C-alpha positions as CSV (number, residue, x, y, z in Angstrom):
1,M,2.3,-144.7,-2.1
2,E,3.6,-146.0,1.2
3,D,3.8,-142.5,2.6
4,Y,0.2,-141.9,1.6
5,K,-0.8,-145.0,3.5
6,R,1.2,-143.9,6.6
7,Q,-0.4,-140.5,6.5
8,G,-3.8,-142.1,6.1
9,G,-3.1,-144.2,9.2
10,I,-1.9,-141.2,11.2
11,H,-5.1,-139.3,10.2
12,Q,-7.2,-142.3,11.2
13,L,-5.4,-142.5,14.6
14,L,-5.8,-138.7,15.2
15,A,-9.5,-139.0,14.3
16,T,-9.9,-142.0,16.6
17,E,-8.1,-140.1,19.4
18,Q,-10.4,-137.1,18.9
19,E,-13.5,-139.3,19.1
20,A,-12.2,-140.9,22.3
21,R,-11.7,-137.5,23.8
22,Q,-15.3,-136.6,23.0
23,I,-16.5,-139.8,24.5
24,V,-14.5,-139.3,27.7
25,N,-15.7,-135.6,28.0
26,A,-19.3,-136.7,27.4
27,A,-18.9,-139.3,30.2
28,R,-17.4,-136.8,32.6
29,T,-20.3,-134.4,31.9
30,A,-22.8,-137.1,32.4
31,K,-21.2,-138.1,35.7
32,S,-21.1,-134.6,36.9
33,N,-24.7,-134.1,36.0
34,R,-25.7,-137.3,37.8
35,L,-23.8,-136.3,40.9
36,K,-25.6,-133.0,41.0
37,Q,-28.9,-134.7,40.5
38,A,-28.1,-137.2,43.3
39,K,-27.1,-134.3,45.6
40,D,-30.4,-132.5,44.9
41,E,-32.4,-135.7,45.5
42,A,-30.6,-136.3,48.8
43,E,-31.2,-132.7,49.9
44,D,-34.9,-133.1,49.1
45,D,-35.0,-136.4,51.1
46,V,-33.3,-134.8,54.1
47,G,-35.7,-131.8,54.0
48,K,-38.7,-134.2,53.9
49,Y,-37.3,-136.2,56.8
50,R,-36.5,-133.1,58.8
51,T,-40.1,-131.8,58.3
52,H,-41.5,-135.2,59.3
53,M,-39.4,-135.4,62.4
54,E,-40.3,-131.8,63.4
55,K,-44.0,-132.6,63.0
56,D,-43.7,-135.7,65.2
57,T,-41.7,-133.8,67.8
58,R,-44.3,-131.0,68.0
59,K,-47.1,-133.6,68.1
60,Q,-45.4,-135.5,71.0
61,S,-44.7,-132.3,72.9
62,R,-48.3,-131.2,72.7
63,S,-49.6,-134.6,73.9
64,Q,-47.2,-135.0,76.8
65,P,-47.1,-132.1,79.4
66,V,-43.6,-131.3,80.5
67,F,-44.6,-130.7,84.2
68,S,-47.8,-132.0,85.8
69,G,-49.2,-130.2,88.8
70,V,-47.8,-132.9,91.1
71,N,-44.3,-132.5,89.7
72,V,-44.4,-128.7,90.0
73,K,-45.6,-128.9,93.6
74,R,-42.8,-131.5,94.5
75,L,-40.2,-129.3,92.9
76,D,-41.4,-126.2,94.7
77,E,-41.3,-128.1,98.1
78,G,-37.8,-129.3,97.3
79,T,-36.6,-125.8,96.5
80,V,-38.1,-124.4,99.7
81,K,-36.4,-127.1,101.8
82,K,-33.0,-126.4,100.1
83,I,-33.3,-122.6,100.6
84,D,-34.2,-123.2,104.3
85,H,-31.2,-125.5,104.7
86,L,-28.8,-122.9,103.2
87,K,-30.2,-120.1,105.4
88,K,-29.6,-122.3,108.5
89,Q,-26.0,-123.0,107.4
90,A,-25.4,-119.4,106.7
91,A,-26.7,-118.4,110.2
92,K,-24.4,-120.9,111.9
93,V,-21.2,-119.6,110.3
94,S,-22.2,-115.9,110.1
95,P,-20.7,-114.9,113.5
96,E,-17.4,-116.6,112.7
97,V,-17.2,-114.9,109.3
98,V,-17.9,-111.5,110.8
99,K,-15.3,-112.1,113.5
100,L,-12.7,-113.1,110.9
101,L,-13.4,-110.1,108.8
102,M,-13.2,-107.7,111.7
103,T,-9.8,-109.2,112.7
104,Q,-8.5,-108.8,109.2
105,V,-9.8,-105.2,108.8
106,T,-8.6,-103.9,112.2
107,N,-5.1,-105.5,112.1
108,V,-2.7,-103.3,110.4
């Protein structure tokens, strides 16, 4: 009779262990599903935010001209001045460069 009680206790422990495994597996599955759901929700939120920011950026770029006529004229004038300055510097050193090259080429 005592062996029967022991076997009954063992069966009860095994059944309880099996039930605990099922509970743990169900919890893992629920956790995994919730993580997937949270990831999908986060991706949706990021997509909505990105779309919103792109719309705002396009709206701002349309309302604010990048270069006004005054800025373009000022940049053109500055560019012309820089080019003239570089041409003058090149003209000053050009004879020296030619002389140096001729010396190097003719000396053997």
